[in-house]
A tleap script that builds the chain and sets N, CA, C and O, in Angstrom:
source leaprc.protein.ff14SB
mol = sequence {
  NMET ARG VAL CYS ALA ILE LEU GLY ALA SER
  ALA ILE PHE PHE ALA ALA GLU PRO ALA LEU
  SER ARG GLU SER ASP ALA GLN ILE LYS GLN
  LYS ILE ILE ARG GLN SER ILE GLN GLY TYR
  PRO GLY ASN CYS PRO CYS PRO TYR ASN THR
  ASP LEU ALA GLY ARG SER CYS GLY ARG ARG
  SER ALA TYR THR ARG PRO GLY GLY TYR SER
  PRO LYS CYS TYR GLU SER ASP VAL SER ALA
  SER ASP VAL ARG ALA TYR ARG ASP VAL CHIE
}
set mol.1.N position { 19.043 -22.967 -3.650 }
set mol.1.CA position { 19.203 -23.426 -4.828 }
set mol.1.C position { 19.472 -22.191 -6.256 }
set mol.1.O position { 19.014 -21.049 -6.227 }
set mol.2.N position { 19.947 -22.519 -6.920 }
set mol.2.CA position { 20.128 -21.799 -7.986 }
set mol.2.C position { 19.918 -22.761 -9.129 }
set mol.2.O position { 20.048 -23.926 -8.754 }
set mol.3.N position { 19.615 -22.620 -10.490 }
set mol.3.CA position { 19.026 -22.946 -11.287 }
set mol.3.C position { 20.076 -22.371 -12.709 }
set mol.3.O position { 20.213 -21.156 -12.852 }
set mol.4.N position { 20.598 -23.107 -13.454 }
set mol.4.CA position { 21.572 -22.426 -14.393 }
set mol.4.C position { 21.360 -22.764 -15.679 }
set mol.4.O position { 22.033 -23.773 -15.890 }
set mol.5.N position { 20.762 -22.436 -16.668 }
set mol.5.CA position { 20.903 -22.090 -18.502 }
set mol.5.C position { 21.586 -21.794 -18.607 }
set mol.5.O position { 21.843 -20.659 -18.204 }
set mol.6.N position { 22.603 -22.660 -19.327 }
set mol.6.CA position { 23.266 -22.466 -20.626 }
set mol.6.C position { 22.887 -21.937 -22.275 }
set mol.6.O position { 22.315 -22.869 -22.841 }
set mol.7.N position { 23.019 -20.872 -23.086 }
set mol.7.CA position { 22.646 -20.404 -24.266 }
set mol.7.C position { 23.729 -19.696 -24.660 }
set mol.7.O position { 24.311 -18.633 -24.445 }
set mol.8.N position { 23.806 -21.031 -25.552 }
set mol.8.CA position { 25.296 -20.682 -26.654 }
set mol.8.C position { 26.343 -20.427 -25.501 }
set mol.8.O position { 26.408 -21.285 -24.620 }
set mol.9.N position { 27.404 -19.011 -25.405 }
set mol.9.CA position { 28.738 -19.214 -24.702 }
set mol.9.C position { 28.136 -18.073 -23.731 }
set mol.9.O position { 28.954 -17.329 -23.189 }
set mol.10.N position { 26.936 -17.910 -23.506 }
set mol.10.CA position { 26.972 -17.673 -22.156 }
set mol.10.C position { 25.755 -17.931 -21.322 }
set mol.10.O position { 24.600 -17.755 -21.708 }
set mol.11.N position { 26.142 -18.390 -20.073 }
set mol.11.CA position { 25.437 -19.051 -19.372 }
set mol.11.C position { 24.247 -17.994 -18.279 }
set mol.11.O position { 24.651 -16.950 -17.767 }
set mol.12.N position { 22.889 -18.472 -18.092 }
set mol.12.CA position { 21.834 -17.768 -17.402 }
set mol.12.C position { 21.534 -17.939 -16.037 }
set mol.12.O position { 20.881 -18.960 -15.818 }
set mol.13.N position { 21.903 -17.021 -14.716 }
set mol.13.CA position { 21.554 -18.200 -13.799 }
set mol.13.C position { 20.296 -17.716 -13.467 }
set mol.13.O position { 20.239 -16.510 -13.707 }
set mol.14.N position { 19.008 -18.279 -12.899 }
set mol.14.CA position { 17.889 -18.097 -11.690 }
set mol.14.C position { 17.447 -18.472 -10.769 }
set mol.14.O position { 16.950 -19.578 -10.553 }
set mol.15.N position { 17.595 -17.412 -9.953 }
set mol.15.CA position { 17.372 -17.948 -8.080 }
set mol.15.C position { 16.053 -18.079 -8.325 }
set mol.15.O position { 15.218 -17.424 -8.950 }
set mol.16.N position { 16.051 -19.512 -7.413 }
set mol.16.CA position { 14.695 -20.397 -7.171 }
set mol.16.C position { 14.244 -19.950 -5.839 }
set mol.16.O position { 13.148 -20.157 -5.319 }
set mol.17.N position { 15.175 -19.357 -5.405 }
set mol.17.CA position { 14.485 -18.839 -3.867 }
set mol.17.C position { 13.856 -17.530 -3.820 }
set mol.17.O position { 14.720 -16.755 -4.230 }
set mol.18.N position { 12.939 -16.959 -3.572 }
set mol.18.CA position { 13.013 -15.833 -3.385 }
set mol.18.C position { 13.766 -14.791 -2.544 }
set mol.18.O position { 14.451 -15.034 -1.551 }
set mol.19.N position { 13.473 -13.308 -3.231 }
set mol.19.CA position { 14.331 -12.297 -3.673 }
set mol.19.C position { 14.463 -11.860 -1.785 }
set mol.19.O position { 13.471 -11.980 -1.066 }
set mol.20.N position { 15.923 -11.332 -1.187 }
set mol.20.CA position { 16.066 -11.450 0.518 }
set mol.20.C position { 15.340 -10.026 0.344 }
set mol.20.O position { 14.645 -9.933 1.357 }
set mol.21.N position { 15.180 -9.039 -0.319 }
set mol.21.CA position { 14.723 -7.848 0.020 }
set mol.21.C position { 13.473 -7.311 0.347 }
set mol.21.O position { 12.478 -7.483 -0.357 }
set mol.22.N position { 13.483 -6.673 1.380 }
set mol.22.CA position { 11.686 -6.663 1.787 }
set mol.22.C position { 11.700 -5.410 2.295 }
set mol.22.O position { 12.643 -4.856 2.861 }
set mol.23.N position { 10.337 -4.872 2.015 }
set mol.23.CA position { 9.963 -3.161 1.703 }
set mol.23.C position { 9.909 -2.919 3.013 }
set mol.23.O position { 9.618 -3.776 3.847 }
set mol.24.N position { 10.261 -1.417 3.331 }
set mol.24.CA position { 10.418 -1.163 4.735 }
set mol.24.C position { 8.910 -1.144 5.244 }
set mol.24.O position { 8.049 -1.842 4.709 }
set mol.25.N position { 8.623 -0.197 6.441 }
set mol.25.CA position { 7.650 0.104 6.741 }
set mol.25.C position { 7.039 1.326 6.488 }
set mol.25.O position { 6.102 1.555 7.253 }
set mol.26.N position { 7.249 2.113 5.729 }
set mol.26.CA position { 6.879 3.557 5.105 }
set mol.26.C position { 6.605 2.853 4.211 }
set mol.26.O position { 5.517 3.250 3.793 }
set mol.27.N position { 7.058 1.715 3.429 }
set mol.27.CA position { 6.695 1.364 2.220 }
set mol.27.C position { 5.337 0.371 2.249 }
set mol.27.O position { 4.508 0.267 1.345 }
set mol.28.N position { 5.341 -0.127 3.168 }
set mol.28.CA position { 4.198 -1.051 3.322 }
set mol.28.C position { 3.488 -0.142 3.610 }
set mol.28.O position { 2.589 0.022 2.786 }
set mol.29.N position { 3.487 0.677 4.593 }
set mol.29.CA position { 2.387 2.194 5.218 }
set mol.29.C position { 1.624 2.591 3.856 }
set mol.29.O position { 0.394 2.645 3.839 }
set mol.30.N position { 2.287 2.826 2.885 }
set mol.30.CA position { 2.145 3.732 1.704 }
set mol.30.C position { 0.751 2.838 1.309 }
set mol.30.O position { -0.425 3.198 1.363 }
set mol.31.N position { 1.376 1.439 0.862 }
set mol.31.CA position { 0.529 0.630 0.181 }
set mol.31.C position { -0.802 0.127 1.256 }
set mol.31.O position { -1.897 -0.088 0.737 }
set mol.32.N position { -0.689 0.019 2.225 }
set mol.32.CA position { -1.720 0.062 2.705 }
set mol.32.C position { -3.164 1.470 3.181 }
set mol.32.O position { -4.323 1.425 3.593 }
set mol.33.N position { -2.287 2.429 2.846 }
set mol.33.CA position { -3.168 3.348 2.758 }
set mol.33.C position { -3.342 3.827 1.459 }
set mol.33.O position { -3.972 4.874 1.313 }
set mol.34.N position { -2.904 3.255 0.518 }
set mol.34.CA position { -2.999 3.551 -0.837 }
set mol.34.C position { -4.764 2.329 -1.340 }
set mol.34.O position { -5.598 2.459 -2.237 }
set mol.35.N position { -4.635 1.480 -0.431 }
set mol.35.CA position { -5.192 0.391 -0.465 }
set mol.35.C position { -6.918 0.819 0.552 }
set mol.35.O position { -7.911 0.112 0.376 }
set mol.36.N position { -6.932 1.546 1.137 }
set mol.36.CA position { -7.586 2.310 2.151 }
set mol.36.C position { -8.495 2.849 1.348 }
set mol.36.O position { -9.671 2.589 1.094 }
set mol.37.N position { -7.444 3.951 0.862 }
set mol.37.CA position { -8.760 4.835 0.192 }
set mol.37.C position { -9.326 4.306 -1.437 }
set mol.37.O position { -10.343 4.819 -1.904 }
set mol.38.N position { -8.619 3.339 -2.141 }
set mol.38.CA position { -8.665 2.597 -3.352 }
set mol.38.C position { -10.346 2.438 -2.745 }
set mol.38.O position { -11.307 2.928 -3.340 }
set mol.39.N position { -10.459 1.584 -1.339 }
set mol.39.CA position { -11.515 0.781 -0.842 }
set mol.39.C position { -13.079 1.573 -0.558 }
set mol.39.O position { -14.124 0.957 -0.351 }
set mol.40.N position { -12.948 2.988 -0.604 }
set mol.40.CA position { -13.319 3.874 -0.089 }
set mol.40.C position { -14.597 4.198 -1.543 }
set mol.40.O position { -14.162 4.689 -2.584 }
set mol.41.N position { -15.764 3.936 -1.441 }
set mol.41.CA position { -16.761 4.250 -2.696 }
set mol.41.C position { -16.941 5.248 -3.022 }
set mol.41.O position { -17.496 5.387 -4.111 }
set mol.42.N position { -16.493 6.658 -2.097 }
set mol.42.CA position { -16.564 7.679 -2.557 }
set mol.42.C position { -15.976 8.717 -3.286 }
set mol.42.O position { -15.402 8.231 -4.260 }
set mol.43.N position { -15.865 9.945 -3.241 }
set mol.43.CA position { -14.744 11.237 -3.873 }
set mol.43.C position { -13.971 11.591 -2.633 }
set mol.43.O position { -12.826 12.038 -2.563 }
set mol.44.N position { -14.765 11.322 -1.728 }
set mol.44.CA position { -13.512 12.467 -0.445 }
set mol.44.C position { -13.334 11.292 0.621 }
set mol.44.O position { -14.120 11.191 1.563 }
set mol.45.N position { -12.367 10.486 0.454 }
set mol.45.CA position { -12.364 9.434 1.762 }
set mol.45.C position { -11.399 10.143 2.695 }
set mol.45.O position { -11.454 9.930 3.906 }
set mol.46.N position { -10.189 11.294 1.968 }
set mol.46.CA position { -8.844 11.862 3.080 }
set mol.46.C position { -9.499 13.469 2.833 }
set mol.46.O position { -10.340 13.831 2.010 }
set mol.47.N position { -8.880 14.139 3.716 }
set mol.47.CA position { -9.345 15.249 3.646 }
set mol.47.C position { -8.210 16.170 2.264 }
set mol.47.O position { -8.526 17.313 1.936 }
set mol.48.N position { -7.390 15.713 1.837 }
set mol.48.CA position { -6.174 16.214 1.128 }
set mol.48.C position { -6.841 15.617 -0.426 }
set mol.48.O position { -6.487 16.130 -1.488 }
set mol.49.N position { -7.605 14.742 -0.377 }
set mol.49.CA position { -8.086 14.222 -1.741 }
set mol.49.C position { -9.214 15.603 -2.479 }
set mol.49.O position { -9.418 16.581 -1.760 }
set mol.50.N position { -9.679 15.570 -3.493 }
set mol.50.CA position { -10.174 16.895 -4.162 }
set mol.50.C position { -12.027 15.931 -4.498 }
set mol.50.O position { -12.079 14.718 -4.298 }
set mol.51.N position { -12.955 16.491 -4.851 }
set mol.51.CA position { -14.215 16.444 -5.214 }
set mol.51.C position { -14.046 16.133 -6.553 }
set mol.51.O position { -13.041 16.419 -7.204 }
set mol.52.N position { -15.288 15.389 -7.083 }
set mol.52.CA position { -15.156 15.573 -8.923 }
set mol.52.C position { -14.967 17.317 -9.002 }
set mol.52.O position { -13.819 17.422 -9.433 }
set mol.53.N position { -15.399 18.449 -8.845 }
set mol.53.CA position { -15.572 19.822 -9.044 }
set mol.53.C position { -13.902 20.387 -8.893 }
set mol.53.O position { -13.511 21.531 -9.128 }
set mol.54.N position { -13.174 19.355 -8.486 }
set mol.54.CA position { -11.738 20.115 -7.921 }
set mol.54.C position { -11.689 20.286 -6.948 }
set mol.54.O position { -10.529 20.389 -6.547 }
set mol.55.N position { -12.782 20.441 -5.875 }
set mol.55.CA position { -11.932 21.553 -4.310 }
set mol.55.C position { -11.766 20.496 -3.380 }
set mol.55.O position { -12.161 19.341 -3.539 }
set mol.56.N position { -11.221 20.906 -2.502 }
set mol.56.CA position { -10.728 20.374 -1.384 }
set mol.56.C position { -11.443 19.787 -0.977 }
set mol.56.O position { -12.500 20.418 -1.014 }
set mol.57.N position { -11.636 18.417 -0.349 }
set mol.57.CA position { -12.492 17.359 0.890 }
set mol.57.C position { -12.531 18.217 1.807 }
set mol.57.O position { -13.605 18.762 2.060 }
set mol.58.N position { -11.352 18.543 2.531 }
set mol.58.CA position { -11.292 19.353 4.157 }
set mol.58.C position { -12.093 18.418 5.127 }
set mol.58.O position { -11.741 17.291 5.474 }
set mol.59.N position { -13.542 19.261 5.608 }
set mol.59.CA position { -14.055 18.503 6.499 }
set mol.59.C position { -15.089 17.791 5.862 }
set mol.59.O position { -15.886 17.218 6.604 }
set mol.60.N position { -15.254 17.699 4.579 }
set mol.60.CA position { -16.685 16.586 4.236 }
set mol.60.C position { -15.672 15.766 3.753 }
set mol.60.O position { -15.807 15.602 2.541 }
set mol.61.N position { -14.424 15.012 4.356 }
set mol.61.CA position { -13.992 13.763 3.746 }
set mol.61.C position { -14.539 12.648 4.778 }
set mol.61.O position { -14.599 13.201 5.876 }
set mol.62.N position { -14.955 11.328 4.878 }
set mol.62.CA position { -15.071 10.387 5.185 }
set mol.62.C position { -14.044 10.776 6.593 }
set mol.62.O position { -14.499 11.425 7.534 }
set mol.63.N position { -13.206 10.480 6.574 }
set mol.63.CA position { -12.142 10.033 7.452 }
set mol.63.C position { -12.212 11.419 8.623 }
set mol.63.O position { -11.746 11.005 9.684 }
set mol.64.N position { -12.639 12.889 8.750 }
set mol.64.CA position { -13.259 13.572 9.470 }
set mol.64.C position { -14.616 13.362 10.107 }
set mol.64.O position { -15.128 13.895 11.091 }
set mol.65.N position { -14.955 12.650 9.464 }
set mol.65.CA position { -16.576 12.248 9.967 }
set mol.65.C position { -16.844 11.408 10.802 }
set mol.65.O position { -16.510 10.231 10.671 }
set mol.66.N position { -17.486 11.857 11.792 }
set mol.66.CA position { -17.260 10.274 12.712 }
set mol.66.C position { -18.467 9.147 12.156 }
set mol.66.O position { -19.592 9.362 11.703 }
set mol.67.N position { -17.863 8.104 12.351 }
set mol.67.CA position { -19.384 6.339 12.336 }
set mol.67.C position { -18.463 6.189 10.856 }
set mol.67.O position { -17.558 6.778 10.265 }
set mol.68.N position { -19.392 4.926 10.692 }
set mol.68.CA position { -19.538 4.963 8.916 }
set mol.68.C position { -17.766 4.645 8.764 }
set mol.68.O position { -17.141 4.250 9.749 }
set mol.69.N position { -17.030 4.888 7.319 }
set mol.69.CA position { -15.996 4.744 6.865 }
set mol.69.C position { -14.675 5.569 7.741 }
set mol.69.O position { -14.574 6.729 8.142 }
set mol.70.N position { -14.010 4.716 7.796 }
set mol.70.CA position { -12.721 5.676 8.717 }
set mol.70.C position { -11.176 4.784 7.681 }
set mol.70.O position { -10.518 3.751 7.805 }
set mol.71.N position { -11.230 6.072 6.627 }
set mol.71.CA position { -10.046 5.420 5.562 }
set mol.71.C position { -8.583 5.895 6.663 }
set mol.71.O position { -8.522 6.768 7.528 }
set mol.72.N position { -7.618 4.991 6.221 }
set mol.72.CA position { -6.526 4.855 6.979 }
set mol.72.C position { -5.580 6.195 5.280 }
set mol.72.O position { -5.354 6.018 4.083 }
set mol.73.N position { -5.368 7.361 6.281 }
set mol.73.CA position { -4.790 8.541 5.114 }
set mol.73.C position { -3.543 9.098 5.376 }
set mol.73.O position { -3.027 10.066 4.817 }
set mol.74.N position { -3.056 8.334 6.369 }
set mol.74.CA position { -1.674 9.013 7.267 }
set mol.74.C position { -1.296 7.803 7.885 }
set mol.74.O position { -1.829 6.766 8.281 }
set mol.75.N position { 0.326 8.551 7.793 }
set mol.75.CA position { 1.060 7.061 7.992 }
set mol.75.C position { 0.796 6.649 9.106 }
set mol.75.O position { 0.619 5.446 9.296 }
set mol.76.N position { 0.669 8.014 10.584 }
set mol.76.CA position { 0.236 7.737 11.713 }
set mol.76.C position { -0.879 6.583 11.990 }
set mol.76.O position { -0.913 5.862 12.987 }
set mol.77.N position { -1.635 6.566 11.070 }
set mol.77.CA position { -3.032 5.664 11.370 }
set mol.77.C position { -2.613 4.314 10.867 }
set mol.77.O position { -3.607 3.625 10.636 }
set mol.78.N position { -1.469 3.695 10.615 }
set mol.78.CA position { -1.172 3.136 10.388 }
set mol.78.C position { -0.594 2.247 11.127 }
set mol.78.O position { 0.587 2.162 10.793 }
set mol.79.N position { -1.003 1.161 12.431 }
set mol.79.CA position { 0.119 1.161 13.258 }
set mol.79.C position { 0.868 -0.001 12.931 }
set mol.79.O position { 0.881 -0.155 11.710 }
set mol.80.N position { 1.713 -1.178 13.753 }
set mol.80.CA position { 2.404 -1.942 13.789 }
set mol.80.C position { 1.933 -3.059 13.658 }
set mol.80.O position { 2.428 -3.954 12.972 }
set mol.81.N position { 0.869 -3.128 14.341 }
set mol.81.CA position { 0.414 -4.814 13.811 }
set mol.81.C position { -0.483 -4.500 12.673 }
set mol.81.O position { -1.139 -5.523 12.481 }
set mol.82.N position { -0.862 -3.507 11.752 }
set mol.82.CA position { -1.099 -3.582 10.704 }
set mol.82.C position { -0.090 -3.793 9.328 }
set mol.82.O position { -0.380 -4.347 8.267 }
set mol.83.N position { 1.076 -3.210 9.698 }
set mol.83.CA position { 2.296 -3.753 8.557 }
set mol.83.C position { 2.775 -5.089 8.973 }
set mol.83.O position { 3.371 -5.835 8.196 }
set mol.84.N position { 2.464 -5.442 10.436 }
set mol.84.CA position { 2.743 -7.297 10.268 }
set mol.84.C position { 1.358 -7.617 10.049 }
set mol.84.O position { 0.894 -6.499 10.273 }
set mol.85.N position { 0.627 -8.141 9.847 }
set mol.85.CA position { -0.410 -8.258 8.982 }
set mol.85.C position { -0.058 -8.511 7.601 }
set mol.85.O position { -0.009 -9.573 6.980 }
set mol.86.N position { 0.165 -7.381 7.265 }
set mol.86.CA position { 0.176 -6.871 5.411 }
set mol.86.C position { 1.753 -7.846 5.504 }
set mol.86.O position { 2.337 -8.276 4.509 }
set mol.87.N position { 2.036 -7.964 6.389 }
set mol.87.CA position { 3.590 -8.583 6.121 }
set mol.87.C position { 3.177 -10.216 6.005 }
set mol.87.O position { 3.753 -10.930 5.184 }
set mol.88.N position { 2.238 -10.688 6.805 }
set mol.88.CA position { 1.998 -12.018 7.042 }
set mol.88.C position { 0.985 -12.521 5.516 }
set mol.88.O position { 1.183 -13.539 4.853 }
set mol.89.N position { 0.171 -11.723 5.325 }
set mol.89.CA position { -0.432 -12.088 4.279 }
set mol.89.C position { 0.352 -12.003 2.734 }
set mol.89.O position { 0.025 -12.764 1.824 }
set mol.90.N position { 1.543 -10.856 2.568 }
set mol.90.CA position { 1.741 -11.007 1.263 }
set mol.90.C position { 3.218 -11.187 1.706 }
set mol.90.O position { 4.094 -11.397 0.867 }
savepdb mol mol.pdb
quit
């Protein structure tokens, strides 16, 4: 269904249905990684992040420590079921 509004001599069309463009799996994986990192309460969720002093987190990151938080830092950490779940919610 399309809605048409006429303003003066020009017509403006508004699409009532949602856009058909879908995000790629890679784009969704990046969003999931970004959300995972933002949800971490500390300064070193991933090895490639830096701490407050500007040093690389490396082995001190939550990603490399056993137990506790397990942030998703790399695309390989995001499974196909994670991508499907994201699509179902969004």
